[in-house]
N, C-alpha and C positions, 0 to 999 in steps of 0.2 A: 239858289243852287240846291241840289240834292246832295247831302253830305252824310257819309257813313263814318261813325267814330267807333273804333275798336277798343274795348276795355270795359272794366266794370267797377272802377274805383272813383275816389273823390276827384282825382285829376281829370278823369274823363267827364265827370259831372260838371266840373268847373268849366271845361272847354265848351261843353254843350250849352251851359247857361250863358257864356259869352257870345256864342253864335246866335242863340235865341234873342239876345238883347238887341241885335241889329235890326234895322228897319227893312231889310231885304226880304224877310219872310221865308227863310230857308226851310226845306223839308229835311228833318234830321232823323237818322236811324242810328241805333247803337247795338253792338253785339259784343258781349251778351247783355251789358248794362246791369242795373240793380233797381231796387224798389224806388229810389229817388229819381234816377234817370228815367224810369218809366213814366214819370209825370211830365217830362220835358222832351221826350223823343220816342220814336217807334222802336220797341225792342224786337230784335230778330234773332232767330235760332241759327246762328252761324258761328262755327268754331273760329275764333280769331287767330288761332295758330295754323289753320288750314288755308294756305294762300289760294289754292284752286277754288275752294268753297267761297272765300271772300270775293274772288274775281267773278265767279259765276253770279253771285248775288248782285254785285255792282253792275255787271252787264245787263242782267235781267231787269233791273229797276232803274237803269239810266243814271247811276250815281256819277256826279260830277267830280267829287273829291273824296278820297278815303284818308282819314286821319288816324294814324296808329298811336294809341295812347301809351300802353305799357311796353316794357323792354322785351318781354318774352317773344312776342310776334316778330319784333325787329331782328332779334338774334336768330330766330327760326327762318328768316328770309322771306317773310310774307310780302314785304315791299318789293322785292325782286320779282316775284311772280306777277304782281299787279303792273309793274312798269313794263315787263315783257309783253303784257297784253294791252298796253296803251292806256291804262287807267291812271289818272293823276293821283299820286299818293304822297302825303306828307309823312316822311319817316325814312331813315337811311336803309340801304340794303344790308344784307347779312355781313358783308366784309367790313363796311364802315361802322356798323353797329358793334363791332368788336371793341370800339373805344369804351363801351360799357361792359361788354361781355367778357373781356379779358383785361385785367389790370396790367398784365405784362405787355400786351399789345399797346395799351394806352401810354405806358411809360416809354416804349420804343418810339412811338410817334412823337411824343413830346421831346425826346432827346433829339430826334432827327430834325424837328422843326425849331429847335432852340427855345422851347417854351420853359419858363422857370418852374421847377417843381422840386420836391424833396428827394433825397437819395433813397434808393430802395434796393433790396436784395431779394431775388427769387429763391425760395427755399423749398426743396422737394422732400426733405426728411427732417425729423426732429433734431438731428445733429446739426443740420444746416441752419435750422431755426435758432438753436442755442448759440451758434457761432455769430449769427447776425445780431442777436441780443447783446452779445459781448462787444460787438463792434459799435453799435449805436448807443447802448446804454438805456437806462429807463428815463421816462416812461416808454413802454413797449407799444408799438403800433403793428398790429397783425391784420392783414386783409385777405379774405378769400379771393382767389384769382377770378372766379366766375361770378354769375349772378347769385345773390343771396337775399333778395327781397329786403335790402336795407339793413340786414342783420349780420353781414359778414365781416364787420370791422370791430375790433376791440382796441381800446386805448387804456392801458393800465400800468401802474408801477409794480403790480403783483406778478412776479415772473411766473409763478406756478399757474396763475389764472391765464396769462398770455400763452403759456405752453399748452394748456388744456384747449384753448380756443384753436390754436394751430393744429393740434392733434385731431380735433373734430373735423376740420376741413381737409386735411391732407389726403385722406382716402379718395377724395373727389378730384385731387390735383394739387399742384404746387400752391403755396401761399406767398404773399409779398410781405416782407418785413421792411418797414420804412422808418426813417428818422422822425422823431417827434418835433413838430413845428408849433410854435406858440404865436398867438395873435387872434384877432377877431375873424370870424368866418363870414363869407359872403357867397350867396348864390347868384349867378348871372346867366341868363338865357340868351342864346343867339339863334336867329333864323338863318338858314343857309339854303341856297339852291345849287350848291356844289361849287359856286364861284363867288357870288356876292354874299356879304354878311350884313345882317341888321340886328342890332342889339335891342333887347327889351330893357327892363329896369331892375336894379338890384333888389334882393330880398335877403332876409336872414331866417333860417329855420332853427329849431330846437330839437336836437337828436335824443337827448337823454330823457328817460321816462319820468323823472321826478323833478320837483322844484329845485332851483339852485344848481341845475345841471348835474344832478345826482342820479344814481341808478343806471341800468343797462342802456346801451344804444338801442334805438328803435328806428322805424322808418320815418319818424318825424312826428312831434307832438304839438307843433304850432309854428307859426311864421308871421312875419310882418314886413310891410313895405310902405314907404321908401325907407332909406337908411340915412337919416339926417347927419349922423356923426361921420359919415364918409368925407364930408367936406372939410373936416378938421385937419386931415393929413393930405388930402388930394385936391384942394382948391375948390372943387365942386363935384357933385355926383356925375355931371356930364364929363368932366375931365377924367374921372376914374373909369367910367365906361369906355371912353375913347382909348385910354391906356391899355385896358384889358383887351379891347377889340384888336388893337394893333400888335400886342405882344403875345396874345394867347389864341384868340379865335381865328384870326386871319391866317397866322402861320400854320395852325393845325388843318384848316380847310385846304390851304394850298398843298400841304404835305400829302394829305389823303388823295387829292386830285392828281398829284404827281405820281402816286403809286397806283393809279387806275381804279381807285375806290372813292369816287366823289361822295361827299356827305350832303344829302338832301333831307332836311328836316330840322330838328331842334337840338342844338349842342348846348348841354348844361355844363357849366363850369363851376365846380365847387372850389372856392378860393380861400386862402388864408393870408391875412395881412401881417406878415412877419416884420421884425425890425429891419430885415435886409430887403424888404420889398414884397410884392405880391407873388405868391406861389400857388400852383394848382395842386389841390388835394386829390381830385378825381374828376373824371368826365362821366356824364350820362348821355345817352343818345335819344332822350325824349324829355318832355316837360317834367320838372321835378314836382314831387308831392311831399309836403303841402305848400311849397312856394307858389305853384300855379294859382292856388286859391286866393292869394293876395296880389299877385301881379296882374292877372286878367281883369279883375274888377276896376282897376285903375286905367286900363287901356282904352284910349279914345279912338284910335285907328281901328276900323273893322277887322276883327281877327280873321274872318273868312278871306279877305283880300290878301292878307299877309301869307296865310297858309297856302292858298292857291298859287300865289306868285312864286313861292318857294318850290312847290310841287311842279310848276310848269316852266321853271327856269327864267322867270321874268322879275326876280326880286330887285334887280337893278333899277327897274322902273318905279319902284315903291319908295316914297320918302321915308325918312326915319320915323319909327312909330312914336306916337304922342301919348302922354299919360296925364291924367288929372292931378290936381294938387291934393286931392283927398288922400287920406291914409287908410290902410287896410290891415287888419290882423285876423288870424284864424287860430282857433283853439280846437284841438282834436279830442274827441271823446273816445276812450278806448275801453275794451272789455276787461273785466277782472282777469288778472293773470298775464295781461299783455306786457312785454313781448314774449316771455318764455312759454307760457301755456294758456292762451286766451280761452275763456269760457264763452261758448257761443250758444245760440238757440234761445236767448233770453229776450223778453219783450222790451220794446222801446216805446216810451210814452212821452207826451208833452211836446211833440214836434210842432204842432200848430201854434201852441203858446210861444214857443221859442221864435218861430218865424214871424210872429206878430210884432216883435220888437223892431222899432224903426231902424233902418239901415242894416238889417241882418238878413242873411240868407243861410239856409241849412243845406250843406253839400254832403251827399251820401257817399260813403266809402264801402261799407260791407253790410248791406241791408237786404232783406227779402220779405215777402209777404204780399198781402195780409193773410197770414195763416193762423194768427192767434185770436182768441176770443175778443170780439169788439173791433176786429180789423186792425189791431196793432201790428207794427212791423217787428221783424226779428233781426237780431244782430247775428251776422254770419261770419265775422272775422275779428281780428284784433283791433284794428282802427275802424271804428264803426261809422263815424260821421265827423264833419267839420262844421263849426259855427264860424261864419265869416261876417265880420262887421266892418263897415266903412264909416268914416266921420271926418270932421274938419281937423281934428288933432287926435293924438294917440290916447289921451285921457278919455276923450269922448268915445272912441272906437272900443277901447278896452271895457269901459262901463257897459256898453251895449252888448259886447260879446259875452261877458261873464253874466250879465243879467239873463241873456238868452239861454246859455248852456245850463244855468242853474234851474231852468224850467224843464229840462229834459230828464226823464227818469229811466235809468237802466241799472238793474240790480248789479252791484259790484263795479259799475262803471267808474272810471277815474280820468282826470285831466289835470294838466299843470295850471297853477294859478298865477304864474309869473311871466306869461308870454307878453313881450313888449313892455314889461314893467320899466326897464331902464330908460326907454325913450319917452315914457309918459310922465317922467318926473319933472 
């Protein structure tokens, strides 16, 4: 197939690497891509937020499938334009993408579908925020209602800090104040063609910037899959996935379809395993980052077949996706100052040395070049790249990942040293 992937981050690079690993020999294009993606796909100068421009390129080049990676084009309605012009696209339309674009919308859909989630209050002023703090108590959970690049959530017992966070986002709209839920967090992806649902495999990510889950929230500093400890409380990973499919994914997909906004694409469920059972923390309307980087390397079923089936309404004909017994972890290398004020424009060296470690692939998130002396790449954002390692067990995969990332040189760069440490013991 000829496949166009929209986006420029590590998630998109991971999707492209998975597509390239298939024997079908796809021709892959990316808009706009990054320096790493340029090694695995044809970069094209098309604005991913301009649905008409994307459709024109797809028609001109005979694109068989468009895969929308990030959330912004989805919320902008790019998938709607493509569907109106008969172009198969993996990604929900603007209305369904509000599951991610509006926390308030997502809560309403969950309530209507009977999906278990935490209590929440929509607050449009500091006075309403304070009243919600009084109702729920500490720790305080404050979420920006709209898109915030993974940085719109704060969880803190410091009331002043929580108020400051709310005050920062209130000029852009209301915020959600939620009850604090305790338990292990799990990310689970679901493919949907608007009717049928197919689950992928669970992963866990690490949102805090520093070891020991300290520091500010980020877009994600690492992840691992599978989650062997899930079997302790749920019998098996398969039973857990079946439970969440039946109680979360399928009810949400049915509710959106009933409201005339079918969800075609990837439903990301952020879950927390509380003493009272599984609860949904949030939904995203696309593959998660960095969880995609550890889920797709374990996928045995051809990704292109799953994506096209969802885009074309034939997912019911696809069997359940199969995954290898290998484990995968990813460690994110971030720029100095990330997430508050990342320093960009610095050279990245040692990538070839890192990629030479057995079982390792380097997935690019925010890179450009070669503009530096000697052809080195440049860091262009906060999360610069991911080192992804697979192995027969977590101790093996962690050793490979940290050996590889230790070979990469980025002035001021930092990463967590405890990704998947718990499961490697």
